[in-house]
N, CA, C, O and CB atoms as a CASP TS submission, in Angstrom:
PFRMAT TS
TARGET T0000
AUTHOR 0000-0000-0000
METHOD Language model
MODEL 1
PARENT N/A
ATOM      1  N   MET     1     -22.272  -1.163  -6.085  1.00  0.00           N
ATOM      2  CA  MET     1     -22.026  -2.526  -6.516  1.00  0.00           C
ATOM      3  C   MET     1     -20.595  -2.695  -7.039  1.00  0.00           C
ATOM      4  O   MET     1     -19.967  -3.731  -6.819  1.00  0.00           O
ATOM      5  CB  MET     1     -23.033  -2.924  -7.589  1.00  0.00           C
ATOM      6  N   LYS     2     -20.080  -1.663  -7.738  1.00  0.00           N
ATOM      7  CA  LYS     2     -18.711  -1.734  -8.262  1.00  0.00           C
ATOM      8  C   LYS     2     -17.689  -1.778  -7.126  1.00  0.00           C
ATOM      9  O   LYS     2     -16.668  -2.458  -7.228  1.00  0.00           O
ATOM     10  CB  LYS     2     -18.426  -0.532  -9.180  1.00  0.00           C
ATOM     11  N   LYS     3     -17.970  -1.046  -6.039  1.00  0.00           N
ATOM     12  CA  LYS     3     -17.045  -1.041  -4.912  1.00  0.00           C
ATOM     13  C   LYS     3     -16.962  -2.420  -4.260  1.00  0.00           C
ATOM     14  O   LYS     3     -15.880  -2.863  -3.874  1.00  0.00           O
ATOM     15  CB  LYS     3     -17.472   0.005  -3.881  1.00  0.00           C
ATOM     16  N   ILE     4     -18.089  -3.089  -4.141  1.00  0.00           N
ATOM     17  CA  ILE     4     -18.105  -4.424  -3.543  1.00  0.00           C
ATOM     18  C   ILE     4     -17.318  -5.401  -4.409  1.00  0.00           C
ATOM     19  O   ILE     4     -16.543  -6.203  -3.888  1.00  0.00           O
ATOM     20  CB  ILE     4     -19.553  -4.919  -3.356  1.00  0.00           C
ATOM     21  N   ARG     5     -17.509  -5.343  -5.718  1.00  0.00           N
ATOM     22  CA  ARG     5     -16.738  -6.209  -6.629  1.00  0.00           C
ATOM     23  C   ARG     5     -15.247  -5.949  -6.513  1.00  0.00           C
ATOM     24  O   ARG     5     -14.447  -6.884  -6.460  1.00  0.00           O
ATOM     25  CB  ARG     5     -17.186  -5.996  -8.078  1.00  0.00           C
ATOM     26  N   LEU     6     -14.879  -4.681  -6.475  1.00  0.00           N
ATOM     27  CA  LEU     6     -13.464  -4.319  -6.361  1.00  0.00           C
ATOM     28  C   LEU     6     -12.872  -4.838  -5.053  1.00  0.00           C
ATOM     29  O   LEU     6     -11.754  -5.353  -5.038  1.00  0.00           O
ATOM     30  CB  LEU     6     -13.292  -2.794  -6.450  1.00  0.00           C
ATOM     31  N   ILE     7     -13.609  -4.707  -3.970  1.00  0.00           N
ATOM     32  CA  ILE     7     -13.139  -5.197  -2.673  1.00  0.00           C
ATOM     33  C   ILE     7     -12.990  -6.714  -2.699  1.00  0.00           C
ATOM     34  O   ILE     7     -11.988  -7.239  -2.214  1.00  0.00           O
ATOM     35  CB  ILE     7     -14.107  -4.775  -1.550  1.00  0.00           C
ATOM     36  N   ILE     8     -13.959  -7.421  -3.252  1.00  0.00           N
ATOM     37  CA  ILE     8     -13.893  -8.881  -3.328  1.00  0.00           C
ATOM     38  C   ILE     8     -12.730  -9.340  -4.194  1.00  0.00           C
ATOM     39  O   ILE     8     -12.022 -10.276  -3.824  1.00  0.00           O
ATOM     40  CB  ILE     8     -15.200  -9.445  -3.875  1.00  0.00           C
ATOM     41  N   ILE     9     -12.521  -8.706  -5.331  1.00  0.00           N
ATOM     42  CA  ILE     9     -11.405  -9.067  -6.217  1.00  0.00           C
ATOM     43  C   ILE     9     -10.071  -8.790  -5.538  1.00  0.00           C
ATOM     44  O   ILE     9      -9.147  -9.597  -5.648  1.00  0.00           O
ATOM     45  CB  ILE     9     -11.492  -8.292  -7.548  1.00  0.00           C
ATOM     46  N   THR    10      -9.954  -7.676  -4.846  1.00  0.00           N
ATOM     47  CA  THR    10      -8.718  -7.343  -4.138  1.00  0.00           C
ATOM     48  C   THR    10      -8.415  -8.365  -3.044  1.00  0.00           C
ATOM     49  O   THR    10      -7.273  -8.805  -2.905  1.00  0.00           O
ATOM     50  CB  THR    10      -8.813  -5.938  -3.533  1.00  0.00           C
ATOM     51  N   ILE    11      -9.418  -8.740  -2.277  1.00  0.00           N
ATOM     52  CA  ILE    11      -9.221  -9.745  -1.226  1.00  0.00           C
ATOM     53  C   ILE    11      -8.833 -11.081  -1.835  1.00  0.00           C
ATOM     54  O   ILE    11      -7.960 -11.766  -1.302  1.00  0.00           O
ATOM     55  CB  ILE    11     -10.496  -9.901  -0.373  1.00  0.00           C
ATOM     56  N   LEU    12      -9.457 -11.467  -2.933  1.00  0.00           N
ATOM     57  CA  LEU    12      -9.137 -12.720  -3.599  1.00  0.00           C
ATOM     58  C   LEU    12      -7.693 -12.733  -4.103  1.00  0.00           C
ATOM     59  O   LEU    12      -7.002 -13.740  -3.951  1.00  0.00           O
ATOM     60  CB  LEU    12     -10.099 -12.958  -4.757  1.00  0.00           C
ATOM     61  N   ILE    13      -7.237 -11.658  -4.685  1.00  0.00           N
ATOM     62  CA  ILE    13      -5.857 -11.571  -5.173  1.00  0.00           C
ATOM     63  C   ILE    13      -4.874 -11.665  -4.006  1.00  0.00           C
ATOM     64  O   ILE    13      -3.855 -12.349  -4.106  1.00  0.00           O
ATOM     65  CB  ILE    13      -5.639 -10.252  -5.955  1.00  0.00           C
ATOM     66  N   ILE    14      -5.170 -10.992  -2.921  1.00  0.00           N
ATOM     67  CA  ILE    14      -4.278 -11.043  -1.753  1.00  0.00           C
ATOM     68  C   ILE    14      -4.196 -12.458  -1.201  1.00  0.00           C
ATOM     69  O   ILE    14      -3.108 -12.928  -0.867  1.00  0.00           O
ATOM     70  CB  ILE    14      -4.763 -10.077  -0.656  1.00  0.00           C
ATOM     71  N   VAL    15      -5.332 -13.143  -1.099  1.00  0.00           N
ATOM     72  CA  VAL    15      -5.349 -14.510  -0.566  1.00  0.00           C
ATOM     73  C   VAL    15      -4.599 -15.455  -1.503  1.00  0.00           C
ATOM     74  O   VAL    15      -3.877 -16.336  -1.034  1.00  0.00           O
ATOM     75  CB  VAL    15      -6.805 -14.999  -0.365  1.00  0.00           C
ATOM     76  N   LEU    16      -4.755 -15.291  -2.806  1.00  0.00           N
ATOM     77  CA  LEU    16      -4.089 -16.178  -3.756  1.00  0.00           C
ATOM     78  C   LEU    16      -2.585 -15.973  -3.814  1.00  0.00           C
ATOM     79  O   LEU    16      -1.848 -16.927  -4.062  1.00  0.00           O
ATOM     80  CB  LEU    16      -4.666 -15.982  -5.120  1.00  0.00           C
ATOM     81  N   LEU    17      -2.117 -14.769  -3.594  1.00  0.00           N
ATOM     82  CA  LEU    17      -0.705 -14.476  -3.799  1.00  0.00           C
ATOM     83  C   LEU    17       0.104 -14.262  -2.522  1.00  0.00           C
ATOM     84  O   LEU    17       1.333 -14.267  -2.584  1.00  0.00           O
ATOM     85  CB  LEU    17      -0.583 -13.277  -4.644  1.00  0.00           C
ATOM     86  N   PHE    18      -0.533 -14.075  -1.373  1.00  0.00           N
ATOM     87  CA  PHE    18       0.205 -13.830  -0.137  1.00  0.00           C
ATOM     88  C   PHE    18       0.715 -15.154   0.430  1.00  0.00           C
ATOM     89  O   PHE    18      -0.090 -16.014   0.788  1.00  0.00           O
ATOM     90  CB  PHE    18      -0.686 -13.098   0.902  1.00  0.00           C
ATOM     91  N   PRO    19       2.036 -15.338   0.520  1.00  0.00           N
ATOM     92  CA  PRO    19       2.586 -16.643   0.920  1.00  0.00           C
ATOM     93  C   PRO    19       2.736 -16.829   2.431  1.00  0.00           C
ATOM     94  O   PRO    19       2.804 -15.875   3.207  1.00  0.00           O
ATOM     95  CB  PRO    19       3.922 -16.835   0.275  1.00  0.00           C
ATOM     96  N   LYS    20       2.785 -18.093   2.800  1.00  0.00           N
ATOM     97  CA  LYS    20       3.148 -18.509   4.155  1.00  0.00           C
ATOM     98  C   LYS    20       4.625 -18.904   4.098  1.00  0.00           C
ATOM     99  O   LYS    20       5.030 -19.635   3.194  1.00  0.00           O
ATOM    100  CB  LYS    20       2.229 -19.710   4.682  1.00  0.00           C
ATOM    101  N   TYR    21       5.415 -18.441   5.027  1.00  0.00           N
ATOM    102  CA  TYR    21       6.867 -18.603   5.024  1.00  0.00           C
ATOM    103  C   TYR    21       7.280 -19.653   6.049  1.00  0.00           C
ATOM    104  O   TYR    21       6.830 -19.619   7.195  1.00  0.00           O
ATOM    105  CB  TYR    21       7.568 -17.259   5.318  1.00  0.00           C
ATOM    106  N   GLU    22       8.144 -20.595   5.632  1.00  0.00           N
ATOM    107  CA  GLU    22       8.660 -21.614   6.550  1.00  0.00           C
ATOM    108  C   GLU    22      10.154 -21.809   6.322  1.00  0.00           C
ATOM    109  O   GLU    22      10.636 -21.709   5.193  1.00  0.00           O
ATOM    110  CB  GLU    22       7.905 -22.954   6.367  1.00  0.00           C
ATOM    111  N   ILE    23      10.889 -22.089   7.406  1.00  0.00           N
ATOM    112  CA  ILE    23      12.304 -22.442   7.332  1.00  0.00           C
ATOM    113  C   ILE    23      12.459 -23.835   7.923  1.00  0.00           C
ATOM    114  O   ILE    23      11.923 -24.122   8.993  1.00  0.00           O
ATOM    115  CB  ILE    23      13.206 -21.395   8.086  1.00  0.00           C
ATOM    116  N   TYR    24      13.187 -24.696   7.233  1.00  0.00           N
ATOM    117  CA  TYR    24      13.398 -26.068   7.690  1.00  0.00           C
ATOM    118  C   TYR    24      14.806 -26.211   8.253  1.00  0.00           C
ATOM    119  O   TYR    24      15.710 -25.467   7.872  1.00  0.00           O
ATOM    120  CB  TYR    24      13.168 -27.076   6.538  1.00  0.00           C
ATOM    121  N   GLU    25      14.992 -27.166   9.158  1.00  0.00           N
ATOM    122  CA  GLU    25      16.277 -27.374   9.826  1.00  0.00           C
ATOM    123  C   GLU    25      17.142 -28.390   9.093  1.00  0.00           C
ATOM    124  O   GLU    25      17.823 -29.194   9.731  1.00  0.00           O
ATOM    125  CB  GLU    25      16.055 -27.828  11.257  1.00  0.00           C
ATOM    126  N   ASP    26      17.126 -28.367   7.776  1.00  0.00           N
ATOM    127  CA  ASP    26      17.952 -29.269   6.986  1.00  0.00           C
ATOM    128  C   ASP    26      19.155 -28.542   6.397  1.00  0.00           C
ATOM    129  O   ASP    26      19.838 -29.067   5.518  1.00  0.00           O
ATOM    130  CB  ASP    26      17.125 -29.904   5.871  1.00  0.00           C
ATOM    131  N   GLY    27      19.405 -27.361   6.875  1.00  0.00           N
ATOM    132  CA  GLY    27      20.477 -26.538   6.367  1.00  0.00           C
ATOM    133  C   GLY    27      19.990 -25.137   6.044  1.00  0.00           C
ATOM    134  O   GLY    27      20.786 -24.254   5.724  1.00  0.00           O
ATOM    135  N   GLY    28      18.687 -24.936   6.128  1.00  0.00           N
ATOM    136  CA  GLY    28      18.128 -23.610   5.898  1.00  0.00           C
ATOM    137  C   GLY    28      17.210 -23.509   4.700  1.00  0.00           C
ATOM    138  O   GLY    28      17.027 -22.415   4.167  1.00  0.00           O
ATOM    139  N   THR    29      16.627 -24.607   4.257  1.00  0.00           N
ATOM    140  CA  THR    29      15.685 -24.556   3.150  1.00  0.00           C
ATOM    141  C   THR    29      14.489 -23.703   3.547  1.00  0.00           C
ATOM    142  O   THR    29      13.950 -23.846   4.644  1.00  0.00           O
ATOM    143  CB  THR    29      15.235 -25.977   2.740  1.00  0.00           C
ATOM    144  N   LYS    30      14.072 -22.800   2.630  1.00  0.00           N
ATOM    145  CA  LYS    30      12.947 -21.909   2.881  1.00  0.00           C
ATOM    146  C   LYS    30      11.850 -22.185   1.859  1.00  0.00           C
ATOM    147  O   LYS    30      12.134 -22.437   0.688  1.00  0.00           O
ATOM    148  CB  LYS    30      13.393 -20.422   2.826  1.00  0.00           C
ATOM    149  N   THR    31      10.593 -22.136   2.308  1.00  0.00           N
ATOM    150  CA  THR    31       9.470 -22.280   1.397  1.00  0.00           C
ATOM    151  C   THR    31       8.512 -21.110   1.579  1.00  0.00           C
ATOM    152  O   THR    31       8.281 -20.633   2.690  1.00  0.00           O
ATOM    153  CB  THR    31       8.745 -23.623   1.628  1.00  0.00           C
ATOM    154  N   TYR    32       7.966 -20.666   0.462  1.00  0.00           N
ATOM    155  CA  TYR    32       6.929 -19.649   0.426  1.00  0.00           C
ATOM    156  C   TYR    32       5.742 -20.298  -0.268  1.00  0.00           C
ATOM    157  O   TYR    32       5.808 -20.588  -1.462  1.00  0.00           O
ATOM    158  CB  TYR    32       7.408 -18.325  -0.315  1.00  0.00           C
ATOM    159  N   THR    33       4.650 -20.531   0.469  1.00  0.00           N
ATOM    160  CA  THR    33       3.507 -21.262  -0.066  1.00  0.00           C
ATOM    161  C   THR    33       2.258 -20.393   0.000  1.00  0.00           C
ATOM    162  O   THR    33       1.920 -19.855   1.054  1.00  0.00           O
ATOM    163  CB  THR    33       3.290 -22.579   0.706  1.00  0.00           C
ATOM    164  N   SER    34       1.578 -20.260  -1.133  1.00  0.00           N
ATOM    165  CA  SER    34       0.282 -19.592  -1.181  1.00  0.00           C
ATOM    166  C   SER    34      -0.694 -20.519  -1.884  1.00  0.00           C
ATOM    167  O   SER    34      -0.336 -21.647  -2.223  1.00  0.00           O
ATOM    168  CB  SER    34       0.374 -18.208  -1.908  1.00  0.00           C
ATOM    169  N   LEU    35      -1.911 -20.069  -2.108  1.00  0.00           N
ATOM    170  CA  LEU    35      -2.889 -20.895  -2.802  1.00  0.00           C
ATOM    171  C   LEU    35      -2.561 -21.037  -4.283  1.00  0.00           C
ATOM    172  O   LEU    35      -3.042 -21.971  -4.923  1.00  0.00           O
ATOM    173  CB  LEU    35      -4.278 -20.312  -2.634  1.00  0.00           C
ATOM    174  N   ALA    36      -1.766 -20.147  -4.840  1.00  0.00           N
ATOM    175  CA  ALA    36      -1.473 -20.161  -6.274  1.00  0.00           C
ATOM    176  C   ALA    36      -0.110 -20.770  -6.613  1.00  0.00           C
ATOM    177  O   ALA    36       0.071 -21.270  -7.722  1.00  0.00           O
ATOM    178  CB  ALA    36      -1.538 -18.759  -6.814  1.00  0.00           C
ATOM    179  N   TYR    37       0.858 -20.739  -5.678  1.00  0.00           N
ATOM    180  CA  TYR    37       2.210 -21.209  -6.002  1.00  0.00           C
ATOM    181  C   TYR    37       2.958 -21.662  -4.758  1.00  0.00           C
ATOM    182  O   TYR    37       2.531 -21.415  -3.630  1.00  0.00           O
ATOM    183  CB  TYR    37       2.999 -20.110  -6.706  1.00  0.00           C
ATOM    184  N   LYS    38       4.096 -22.337  -4.991  1.00  0.00           N
ATOM    185  CA  LYS    38       5.035 -22.696  -3.921  1.00  0.00           C
ATOM    186  C   LYS    38       6.442 -22.428  -4.451  1.00  0.00           C
ATOM    187  O   LYS    38       6.823 -22.945  -5.501  1.00  0.00           O
ATOM    188  CB  LYS    38       4.864 -24.211  -3.468  1.00  0.00           C
ATOM    189  N   LEU    39       7.200 -21.630  -3.732  1.00  0.00           N
ATOM    190  CA  LEU    39       8.583 -21.334  -4.075  1.00  0.00           C
ATOM    191  C   LEU    39       9.455 -21.994  -3.025  1.00  0.00           C
ATOM    192  O   LEU    39       9.284 -21.762  -1.828  1.00  0.00           O
ATOM    193  CB  LEU    39       8.847 -19.788  -4.153  1.00  0.00           C
ATOM    194  N   ILE    40      10.402 -22.828  -3.478  1.00  0.00           N
ATOM    195  CA  ILE    40      11.316 -23.523  -2.573  1.00  0.00           C
ATOM    196  C   ILE    40      12.726 -23.040  -2.863  1.00  0.00           C
ATOM    197  O   ILE    40      13.206 -23.130  -3.993  1.00  0.00           O
ATOM    198  CB  ILE    40      11.209 -25.077  -2.730  1.00  0.00           C
ATOM    199  N   LEU    41      13.381 -22.529  -1.837  1.00  0.00           N
ATOM    200  CA  LEU    41      14.782 -22.127  -1.928  1.00  0.00           C
ATOM    201  C   LEU    41      15.590 -23.177  -1.177  1.00  0.00           C
ATOM    202  O   LEU    41      15.710 -23.137   0.047  1.00  0.00           O
ATOM    203  CB  LEU    41      15.021 -20.676  -1.339  1.00  0.00           C
ATOM    204  N   TRP    42      16.139 -24.114  -1.937  1.00  0.00           N
ATOM    205  CA  TRP    42      16.852 -25.254  -1.343  1.00  0.00           C
ATOM    206  C   TRP    42      18.187 -24.808  -0.777  1.00  0.00           C
ATOM    207  O   TRP    42      18.907 -24.023  -1.393  1.00  0.00           O
ATOM    208  CB  TRP    42      17.067 -26.369  -2.384  1.00  0.00           C
ATOM    209  N   ASN    43      18.512 -25.324   0.416  1.00  0.00           N
ATOM    210  CA  ASN    43      19.812 -25.116   1.042  1.00  0.00           C
ATOM    211  C   ASN    43      20.061 -26.269   2.012  1.00  0.00           C
ATOM    212  O   ASN    43      20.192 -26.065   3.219  1.00  0.00           O
ATOM    213  CB  ASN    43      19.879 -23.731   1.777  1.00  0.00           C
ATOM    214  N   GLU    44      20.123 -27.462   1.473  1.00  0.00           N
ATOM    215  CA  GLU    44      20.347 -28.639   2.304  1.00  0.00           C
ATOM    216  C   GLU    44      21.837 -28.847   2.532  1.00  0.00           C
ATOM    217  O   GLU    44      22.657 -28.532   1.670  1.00  0.00           O
ATOM    218  CB  GLU    44      19.725 -29.887   1.658  1.00  0.00           C
ATOM    219  N   ILE    45      22.179 -29.380   3.701  1.00  0.00           N
ATOM    220  CA  ILE    45      23.553 -29.757   3.969  1.00  0.00           C
ATOM    221  C   ILE    45      23.820 -31.016   3.157  1.00  0.00           C
ATOM    222  O   ILE    45      23.132 -32.020   3.341  1.00  0.00           O
ATOM    223  CB  ILE    45      23.813 -29.983   5.511  1.00  0.00           C
ATOM    224  N   GLU    46      24.781 -30.986   2.281  1.00  0.00           N
ATOM    225  CA  GLU    46      25.118 -32.127   1.431  1.00  0.00           C
ATOM    226  C   GLU    46      23.928 -32.583   0.591  1.00  0.00           C
ATOM    227  O   GLU    46      23.696 -33.784   0.453  1.00  0.00           O
ATOM    228  CB  GLU    46      25.619 -33.284   2.284  1.00  0.00           C
ATOM    229  N   GLY    47      23.185 -31.658   0.038  1.00  0.00           N
ATOM    230  CA  GLY    47      22.019 -32.016  -0.761  1.00  0.00           C
ATOM    231  C   GLY    47      21.708 -30.955  -1.803  1.00  0.00           C
ATOM    232  O   GLY    47      22.603 -30.318  -2.359  1.00  0.00           O
ATOM    233  N   LYS    48      20.434 -30.783  -2.048  1.00  0.00           N
ATOM    234  CA  LYS    48      19.968 -29.861  -3.068  1.00  0.00           C
ATOM    235  C   LYS    48      20.315 -28.419  -2.736  1.00  0.00           C
ATOM    236  O   LYS    48      20.294 -28.000  -1.579  1.00  0.00           O
ATOM    237  CB  LYS    48      18.479 -30.000  -3.248  1.00  0.00           C
ATOM    238  N   GLN    49      20.632 -27.680  -3.778  1.00  0.00           N
ATOM    239  CA  GLN    49      20.851 -26.239  -3.704  1.00  0.00           C
ATOM    240  C   GLN    49      20.087 -25.619  -4.873  1.00  0.00           C
ATOM    241  O   GLN    49      19.974 -26.248  -5.926  1.00  0.00           O
ATOM    242  CB  GLN    49      22.396 -25.873  -3.751  1.00  0.00           C
ATOM    243  N   GLY    50      19.575 -24.434  -4.722  1.00  0.00           N
ATOM    244  CA  GLY    50      18.911 -23.764  -5.825  1.00  0.00           C
ATOM    245  C   GLY    50      17.477 -23.375  -5.491  1.00  0.00           C
ATOM    246  O   GLY    50      17.079 -23.295  -4.329  1.00  0.00           O
ATOM    247  N   MET    51      16.703 -23.133  -6.576  1.00  0.00           N
ATOM    248  CA  MET    51      15.347 -22.647  -6.425  1.00  0.00           C
ATOM    249  C   MET    51      14.403 -23.438  -7.332  1.00  0.00           C
ATOM    250  O   MET    51      14.767 -23.791  -8.454  1.00  0.00           O
ATOM    251  CB  MET    51      15.275 -21.143  -6.743  1.00  0.00           C
ATOM    252  N   GLU    52      13.189 -23.717  -6.842  1.00  0.00           N
ATOM    253  CA  GLU    52      12.157 -24.380  -7.634  1.00  0.00           C
ATOM    254  C   GLU    52      10.837 -23.671  -7.400  1.00  0.00           C
ATOM    255  O   GLU    52      10.552 -23.224  -6.290  1.00  0.00           O
ATOM    256  CB  GLU    52      12.046 -25.890  -7.274  1.00  0.00           C
ATOM    257  N   LEU    53      10.027 -23.567  -8.460  1.00  0.00           N
ATOM    258  CA  LEU    53       8.727 -22.916  -8.386  1.00  0.00           C
ATOM    259  C   LEU    53       7.665 -23.871  -8.912  1.00  0.00           C
ATOM    260  O   LEU    53       7.801 -24.418 -10.006  1.00  0.00           O
ATOM    261  CB  LEU    53       8.722 -21.586  -9.185  1.00  0.00           C
ATOM    262  N   TYR    54       6.602 -24.070  -8.129  1.00  0.00           N
ATOM    263  CA  TYR    54       5.500 -24.948  -8.507  1.00  0.00           C
ATOM    264  C   TYR    54       4.198 -24.164  -8.442  1.00  0.00           C
ATOM    265  O   TYR    54       3.976 -23.396  -7.506  1.00  0.00           O
ATOM    266  CB  TYR    54       5.438 -26.200  -7.586  1.00  0.00           C
ATOM    267  N   PHE    55       3.340 -24.356  -9.432  1.00  0.00           N
ATOM    268  CA  PHE    55       2.058 -23.673  -9.483  1.00  0.00           C
ATOM    269  C   PHE    55       0.922 -24.626  -9.143  1.00  0.00           C
ATOM    270  O   PHE    55       1.106 -25.843  -9.137  1.00  0.00           O
ATOM    271  CB  PHE    55       1.836 -23.058 -10.859  1.00  0.00           C
ATOM    272  N   PHE    56      -0.241 -24.075  -8.864  1.00  0.00           N
ATOM    273  CA  PHE    56      -1.436 -24.842  -8.545  1.00  0.00           C
ATOM    274  C   PHE    56      -1.674 -25.880  -9.623  1.00  0.00           C
ATOM    275  O   PHE    56      -1.572 -25.532 -10.800  1.00  0.00           O
ATOM    276  CB  PHE    56      -2.661 -23.922  -8.396  1.00  0.00           C
ATOM    277  N   PRO    57      -1.980 -27.109  -9.316  1.00  0.00           N
ATOM    278  CA  PRO    57      -2.298 -27.768  -8.057  1.00  0.00           C
ATOM    279  C   PRO    57      -1.118 -28.502  -7.439  1.00  0.00           C
ATOM    280  O   PRO    57      -1.300 -29.194  -6.437  1.00  0.00           O
ATOM    281  CB  PRO    57      -3.418 -28.725  -8.265  1.00  0.00           C
ATOM    282  N   ARG    58       0.084 -28.382  -7.994  1.00  0.00           N
ATOM    283  CA  ARG    58       1.247 -29.114  -7.477  1.00  0.00           C
ATOM    284  C   ARG    58       1.934 -28.404  -6.319  1.00  0.00           C
ATOM    285  O   ARG    58       3.046 -28.783  -5.950  1.00  0.00           O
ATOM    286  CB  ARG    58       2.245 -29.335  -8.585  1.00  0.00           C
ATOM    287  N   ASN    59       1.318 -27.400  -5.741  1.00  0.00           N
ATOM    288  CA  ASN    59       1.960 -26.628  -4.686  1.00  0.00           C
ATOM    289  C   ASN    59       1.537 -27.035  -3.276  1.00  0.00           C
ATOM    290  O   ASN    59       1.926 -26.368  -2.317  1.00  0.00           O
ATOM    291  CB  ASN    59       1.670 -25.182  -4.887  1.00  0.00           C
ATOM    292  N   PHE    60       0.761 -28.095  -3.117  1.00  0.00           N
ATOM    293  CA  PHE    60       0.256 -28.468  -1.797  1.00  0.00           C
ATOM    294  C   PHE    60       0.944 -29.684  -1.189  1.00  0.00           C
ATOM    295  O   PHE    60       0.522 -30.156  -0.133  1.00  0.00           O
ATOM    296  CB  PHE    60      -1.205 -28.730  -1.882  1.00  0.00           C
ATOM    297  N   TYR    61       1.974 -30.194  -1.816  1.00  0.00           N
ATOM    298  CA  TYR    61       2.664 -31.374  -1.302  1.00  0.00           C
ATOM    299  C   TYR    61       3.635 -31.006  -0.184  1.00  0.00           C
ATOM    300  O   TYR    61       4.010 -29.845  -0.020  1.00  0.00           O
ATOM    301  CB  TYR    61       3.409 -32.083  -2.430  1.00  0.00           C
ATOM    302  N   ASN    62       4.032 -32.022   0.579  1.00  0.00           N
ATOM    303  CA  ASN    62       5.013 -31.864   1.638  1.00  0.00           C
ATOM    304  C   ASN    62       6.405 -31.676   1.018  1.00  0.00           C
ATOM    305  O   ASN    62       6.611 -32.044  -0.139  1.00  0.00           O
ATOM    306  CB  ASN    62       4.992 -33.088   2.595  1.00  0.00           C
ATOM    307  N   LEU    63       7.334 -31.126   1.744  1.00  0.00           N
ATOM    308  CA  LEU    63       8.673 -30.867   1.223  1.00  0.00           C
ATOM    309  C   LEU    63       9.382 -32.152   0.810  1.00  0.00           C
ATOM    310  O   LEU    63      10.171 -32.133  -0.135  1.00  0.00           O
ATOM    311  CB  LEU    63       9.504 -30.132   2.260  1.00  0.00           C
ATOM    312  N   SER    64       9.128 -33.253   1.481  1.00  0.00           N
ATOM    313  CA  SER    64       9.775 -34.516   1.130  1.00  0.00           C
ATOM    314  C   SER    64       9.369 -34.996  -0.273  1.00  0.00           C
ATOM    315  O   SER    64      10.147 -35.686  -0.930  1.00  0.00           O
ATOM    316  CB  SER    64       9.429 -35.586   2.169  1.00  0.00           C
ATOM    317  N   TYR    65       8.180 -34.645  -0.732  1.00  0.00           N
ATOM    318  CA  TYR    65       7.732 -34.985  -2.086  1.00  0.00           C
ATOM    319  C   TYR    65       8.638 -34.327  -3.123  1.00  0.00           C
ATOM    320  O   TYR    65       8.992 -34.961  -4.118  1.00  0.00           O
ATOM    321  CB  TYR    65       6.263 -34.549  -2.301  1.00  0.00           C
ATOM    322  N   TYR    66       9.011 -33.094  -2.913  1.00  0.00           N
ATOM    323  CA  TYR    66       9.837 -32.352  -3.857  1.00  0.00           C
ATOM    324  C   TYR    66      11.307 -32.741  -3.774  1.00  0.00           C
ATOM    325  O   TYR    66      12.009 -32.685  -4.784  1.00  0.00           O
ATOM    326  CB  TYR    66       9.689 -30.871  -3.614  1.00  0.00           C
ATOM    327  N   SER    67      11.785 -33.128  -2.615  1.00  0.00           N
ATOM    328  CA  SER    67      13.202 -33.444  -2.451  1.00  0.00           C
ATOM    329  C   SER    67      13.586 -34.752  -3.134  1.00  0.00           C
ATOM    330  O   SER    67      14.761 -34.964  -3.431  1.00  0.00           O
ATOM    331  CB  SER    67      13.549 -33.518  -0.979  1.00  0.00           C
ATOM    332  N   ASN    68      12.628 -35.626  -3.389  1.00  0.00           N
ATOM    333  CA  ASN    68      12.913 -36.906  -4.034  1.00  0.00           C
ATOM    334  C   ASN    68      12.947 -36.816  -5.547  1.00  0.00           C
ATOM    335  O   ASN    68      13.211 -37.817  -6.213  1.00  0.00           O
ATOM    336  CB  ASN    68      11.894 -37.920  -3.622  1.00  0.00           C
ATOM    337  N   LYS    69      12.692 -35.662  -6.097  1.00  0.00           N
ATOM    338  CA  LYS    69      12.683 -35.515  -7.566  1.00  0.00           C
ATOM    339  C   LYS    69      14.059 -35.249  -8.100  1.00  0.00           C
ATOM    340  O   LYS    69      14.234 -35.100  -9.309  1.00  0.00           O
ATOM    341  CB  LYS    69      11.751 -34.395  -7.993  1.00  0.00           C
TER
END
């Protein structure tokens, strides 16, 4: 029973923290999105530069939602 719990907890942690990676054609903005967080590395041509981190539940919005802030 302990092995099953350990396996389930390990799978849950991997799913929560393993990000999906995307690159946008606005100058090279990169996003790393998982169920627990969203990391945005801004690199817009004539726009935002830098890094922003959002945690659940604010991590499911489209990139345009964050760029208007």
